[in-house]
N, C-alpha and C positions, 0 to 999 in steps of 0.2 A: 558714241558707242566707239570702244578702240576695233581696229578691224580683227585682231584677234578672238577678241569678244565676238565679235559678230559673227565672223566661221564656226566658233567654238557652239555660239547657241543653235546655227542653221543647222548644223550637223547632231545635235542632239538629238533631233527627231527624225532622223535617218535611220533602217533597219541595219544595225549592227553586222559586219561584215560581208555587205553588198555595197559595193562602189561600182563606178563608171569614171572614166575619166573627166567628161560633160558634167558630173557633181562639181567637180570644185571649182566653176565659171559660176554656178547658183549664187553664192554668197554674193562674190562682188557686183552681179546684178540686179541682188536684193537692195546692195546699199545703194547702187546708181539709182534704184527704181524709188526708195524712200527719200533723197533727192526730190524725184520729181513729183513726188506728190506732196510734199512741204512748200514747193514753189508753188503749184497749182492753189493750193489751200491759202497760200498769202496773197497770190496776185488774184486770184476768181471766185475762190469760195465764201460766201457772203455767211452763209450759216454755221456759228459757231460751234452748234452741236457736231458737227462733221470734223471740227479741226482736233487733232490727237495728239498726245504728248508724245514725245521721241520714242518713247521706249514701244508704248502702241502703236505707232505709226512704224516703224521697225517691224512690228510682230506682223503687222499688214500688209506690207512690202514682202516680207518672206512667204506668205500666204500664196501672194498672185502668183509669185514667182513658181512655187510649186506647182499651182494649177494651170500656169503654161508650162510648166516641165511634164505634167500629167497628158494635156491635149496633145502638146507638140510631140512624144512618144507613145501614144494613144495608149497609156497605162488602163485608162478603163474607170477610173472612179467618177468622173463629172460625166462620161457616156453614158453612164450607169444610171447617175442622178438624174441626168435629161430623159432618158429612153422609163425610168419610172413614173417621171411628170407626164411624158405623153399619152402612158396607157392612164393615169390616174385624170390629170387633167385637157386631155387632149393639145397641150402644148408642152413644147423643151421646157421653156423658164416661166412658169406662174407668175402673173400680176405686174411680173414685165415686159413679158410678150404676150401677145392674143392670141386665141384658138385660130386665127386665121392669116397669121403674120409668122414669116419665115426668119431661121435665126442668120440665113445668109449663109453664104461660100465659105468666107474667110473664117476659119475654125478660132484664131483669137481676136474675135469680133467686139464691140463694144456693148451688144446686149447680152454674153455671157461674164464680161466682168461688171455689167452694172446689177447683173440680180445676183453674182458671187457680193458685191461691194453691199446691199440693202438688207441679202441676210447676214450677211458677218459683222456687220455692225452693230447688231440686235447683241452680240454677244463679245464684243469689243466694249461697250457701251450699252450694257443690259437696261442702262433708266432711258434710255433712247427708243423715241416711238418715231419710224422713217417711213415716211409716203415713199410704194414704190416708184411711184414718179416726179419724185424729189430731183429737179434740176439742177442742182451742184452734183448731186450724186450722180449725175447722167452726163455732165460735163465733166467729172473726174475719169469716167469708165473710157469716154472718148479718148482721152489724152493715155491715159495709160495703156488704155489697148494697142494701141499705134505705136508706143514705146515698145511694148513686148513684141508686138508681130515684127518689128522691122529686127530688135536683136535675137527673136528665137529662129528669125528666117537666115541668120549667118551659123545656128547652132548646129553640128550634126545630131543624129540621134543617137541615144543612150541615155540609161536611167539605171541608177543602183537597186531604186523602187521598183522599177520593172523586173529586173534581178529578181529580186525578193520574193514579188508575187507570183511569177514564172517559175519557183520551186515546186517540186513533186507536192502532190496531197494525197499520200497512199494512207497516213494514218493522222489519227484526229487531232494529234498534237502540231502536227505539222501546218493543219487549220487554222487551228487555236492561236497558234505565235502570229500567224498572219492577221487575224482578229485583232491580237493584243494591240501590234504597232498601229493598225489603221484606226481602234478608237481611241487609242492616247495620245500620236502621235502625226496623223495625216492631218493635211490642211483643211479639210472636211472636218473633222470632228475634235480636234484637241483641246478648242476653245471650250465648246461645251462642254467636254471631259473635266477640263479643269473648275468650270463654275458648279459640276455635280460635284466634284472633291469639297469645293469650299463651301458650297449647302450643308455639308455633310462632315462637317469638322475640319474640315482641311489637312486632313492625311490620308493618303492611297493606301487604306489599307485592300488587303484579296481580296474581300467579300464586295468593297465598294468595285473596284476594278473590273472584277468580274461580273456585278449588276450591271455597268453601264455597256460593256462593251456584247451583253447577251441580251439586255432585258430594255436597255432605256431608247426610248423613241427622241429624235432632235428634229430641230427646227428644218433639217434641210426635208420639207415634204412631209414629217412623222416617220422621215426613214430611220431606222438606228443603223450600226456598224455592219450586222450583220445581214441586212438588206442589201447594203452596197458590197461588201468582199462576195456574196453570193451571185452578183450579177456580174462583178468583175472578173472573178477566175475562171481559168478556161475550164470547166467540168461539165458534166451532163447534168442535165434541167433537175433531174431528177434529187442530184446531191444540191443543187442552189436551193432544192425547196427544203431538203435537208437542214440545209445550215441556216435558213430563215426561220425555222423553227426551234432554234435554240433559245429562244428567251422561255420556253417550255422546259425548263431542267427540269429532272427526275430529283426532286430534294426529299430525303428519306434518310431512314436509318435502315442499315443492310450489313447484315451476318453473313460473313465470310463461312462458304459452305468448303471451299479447295481451292489449290494454287499446283499451275499447272505451266511452267517456264513463265512468257511475259503474261500469262490472262491467268485471271481469280473468277471464279464463279461464286455469286451473291446472290441474296432474296431480302428484296424487298420488306421489311417488317409491316410497312402498313399494307401492301397488295397482296403479299404472299408470291410476287413472279421474279422468277429467277434473270438474272443480269449475269452476262459475259461483258469482263471488262478489261481492256487490255490498260497495264499498268507499266509495261516493256521493266526499264532495271530495277523498279521501284518496288517488284514482287517483294520484296524484303522487307519491307517494310507494314506486309497486312500479315496477321497468324491467323490457322481457322479456330473458329468459334468467334472471333472478334467481332464487334458493334462499330461500327461505322458511319459516322453523319456526314452526308456531302451531296453532292449533286454531281448527275450527271448526263451527259450529252450523246447522241448516237452519230457513228459513222461508219461506212463500210458494213453496216450491221455489226457491228460491237459496240460496247459504251466505253468513254472515256471520263475520267473526273473532271469537273470544270471546277475551278477555286482550290477553297481548303478544305481538307478534312479535317475530322475530328475522330480520335481514337479511344473507345470503351474495351475493358476489358475485365473478367470476371464480373460479369453482371449478372445477376438470378433474372430468371423468370419473371417476375415479380415486377420489378423494377423495368425491364425491356418491356412491358406491357404497361406501365404507366409512362414511360415515355413517348411512346406508341397514342397513347389515348391522348395526352396533353398535345402533340403534332397535329392530330385530329382534330381538337377543340379551336387549338389556334391559329391553324393556317387550312384550313378546308381546301381552300382556293386551289394551294399547291399540288394538294392528294389527289385532286379530282382528276391532274393531269395524267395519271395513271392508273385510277380508279373509275372506268367509265360507267360501269352501273350506279355505283355513289353519285357519280356528278349526273347523270339522267335523273333520279330521284330528286334532287338536288335543284333540279332545275324544275321540278314539277313543282315541288313545293314554292317556288318564287311565282310559278306562274297561278296558283292557289290563294298565293297571296295578293299578288296585283287582281286578279276578279275581285279577291275582299276589297280588296281599297277602292275599286272604281265601283263598284257595287253599293258598297257606304255614300262614298265622295260623288257619285256620279261622274267622273273623271279621273286623269289620272297624276294631275296639277293641280292642288290646292294653296291658295297664299291665305296665312295669317298676320292680323294684325302685329301680334308679341307673342312670344315664347309661351306664356302663360297659356293662350288662346290655344296654342297647336297642341301641347301637353293633355289640357283638358277634352280637345276634340278626339285625340289617339284615348285617352282612357274610355270615354263612349264609346269608340268603337270595338274596344275589347267590352265593355259593358254589355254591348249587343250580343257579342260572339259568345263569349265566356259570363258563366256562373260559379258563383256570385262575382259578383260587381267588383273593384278595387275599392275599397270604403273612402273616398274624398267628395266633401261635398262644394268646395271650393277651389279656385286656384291659389286662393291667399295665404293656406296654409301648408301647400306644398315644400318638401325639404330643397335643401338648395342643388342637389345631385337627385333625380329620383328615379329609379327603375321599375319599369309596367311590366308587372309579372303576367304570364300567361302559359298555357300548357306547353308550347314549344319555341319560345324566345324569350329574351330580356332585352329591352331595350333602353339603354341608359343617355340622358342628356347631361350636360355639365352646366353648372349654374352660369355663363354668359350668355348660354343658347336661352336657356330657360325665361333669364330676367330681358331677354333682346326685346326692344322697343321698337326697333326698323322693317319692321315686316319680317318674316319667312316665306321661304318657298319649299314647300315639300314635293317633289317630283318620284313618283312609283317607277323606277326604269323595268320595264317587263323581263328582262333578263338577269338583272343582279340585285334588282332590290329598292330600297328608299333613300333618295338623295334629298339631302337638308341644306338650305342656305340660309343665310340671315343676310340681314341689310337689304332684304329683297325691296323693300319700297324705293332705293335708289335705282335698281336695276329697271322695274318697271315704267317707271316716273322717266326714267332715261329712253327707255325703248318707245315708249307714249310719243316722245317729243320728236320722234321721225330723224333724229341727227341733228337739229336745230337748235342751237343754244341752251345745249348740255350744261351742268354744273361741273365744275371739277370732280365732288362727290359719286354724281351720277357718273361719269366718265372710268372713275377709278373702280367703281361697282361694276361696272359692264366688260373693263380690261379683264378684273379679276375674275369674274365669272367663268369671261373665255378662256382665260390663262390657265384656271384651275386645273389639275389633272385628277382631281373628285369630282367634276361633274362632268355627265357623259355627254357626246354629241346629241344624244336625243332630247336632252333636257334644254340645251340652246335651239335646239330647232323647234322646240313645243313653243317657245317664246317668239321665237320667229314666224313660225305659221300666225300666232295670235299678235303680234303687233307690227310686224315686218322687220328687215332687216338693215334700216337706214342708220339706225344710230351706233352699231358695230362697226358697220365703214368710215362710219365718222370718228370714232375713237382708235380706229387705227389707219386713219388718215386714205381710205381708199378711193378713189374719184369714182363717182358716180357711172364715169362712163366705162367703167372697167367691166368685164367679164364677170358676170354671177357667180363662176365658179372658186370666186375669192373666198366663198364661205365654207366650202369644202376645204380648202386650201388652208385658211385659218384653225379650223377644226382637225385637220391631219398634222397640221404644224404642233400644235399645241396641247392636244390629245390622241397622241399620236396609239398611245398604250391601247384606244378602246376599239382600235380598226384589226386589232390582231385577235386571235379564241382568247375569250375570257370564261371566264365559270363563278357561277354566285357563290357569295362569301357567307354561306349559312354549313352550320357544321353539320357530321354525319350523324345520320339516326342513329 
């Protein structure tokens, strides 16, 4: 890549309007480092999966330089990551550093580079399953850390990124500006962000950007951009907790009640609760009596819009009521964020259903040989509870998409699930409800083999089971309790000698959302 292009690409990820003299050395260091990595790969790295095309290699070099800039200038991104790990796993670098091992005094050391490379390769090459103890990876880390340490030892301190992140945090939009940069452009998150956008159509729409920076968790120990920002900014702990709760944005239809300078007063039509929103110079866009659909986040005892708003005017009370009811039925989980009494009722309803499930089955995990057996058994469960029973004498005449009727719920199953003949696992999550996984025979057989001689299909199904964000950690732990965790270690190439917290790390890394506050997905009464 021509040098001018390299420099342009490098600065495309920097906060606009914030630079230091030292920033201009970094693209040249990245260029030198890319040559170093290429030489390592050509001469010593035998694992072809670690060989990257030139474009990806330059991306990797850029990340490594920004990582070194972070540590050299004590910006705090990597420090925040290590501190979270220490609290969660009792080690700063899970799976590449044991609980009783020290990272060492040298700040740009091979342990840190090793861990960074191990996690980052999964984003640069999503198809790659890489062992945390891979020897070639450690060799790369050793050479890279030595090169970086020598270069940055001669560098004066100074960073445009640090200048940007140390700007005031008086208003919510000042914090949000930093969050948007961190989630979209920082070396920790930009590849996760790019992959997320590609998975969702490839166009960075406002709602996708906002969802990623506020809600999505990542391969970095299941942490999101809000977690790292909260720990990096020089703010009181209470404000840090506030930012970390921004994943619970208050999405609703709001009616504008009044305007006064930079503030507007609204009422949430779902909860009937008032909000004071700081909108600054944008107050002219809001009209009294107008209905606004959008999401709010709190900061300094006020609320701020997050993402895009939709404006509605001249709506009748009947239409507003219809919009409200549709919202409650479609996304009750979101409504429960600001309707605590209804959330409590929903949780009680889930607990009742869980108890009914366990009473009927004798346990909270049931395995069926096929889809028809599952539906027939669920029909019988409703037959026991409700009268009259649904009239289906056998499973052969069931429609391709069947809805089980009951007084308080309907459960629909797609044709491919009903026709599945490779086993179905049904786990009742006591906090959220039923989780259904097909192809369960391969998962169980794989677990039963204790990590030895697994077939490709068994490996793929276990890996999908672990990586699915629709499967709760409780479901995984239920199988581990029954069959052991050896096969999970095997498919993720975790050595037997590794600390046992590896399972918790994998669960957080792949199912980070389950470790945040969640609500049942059942509608209001």
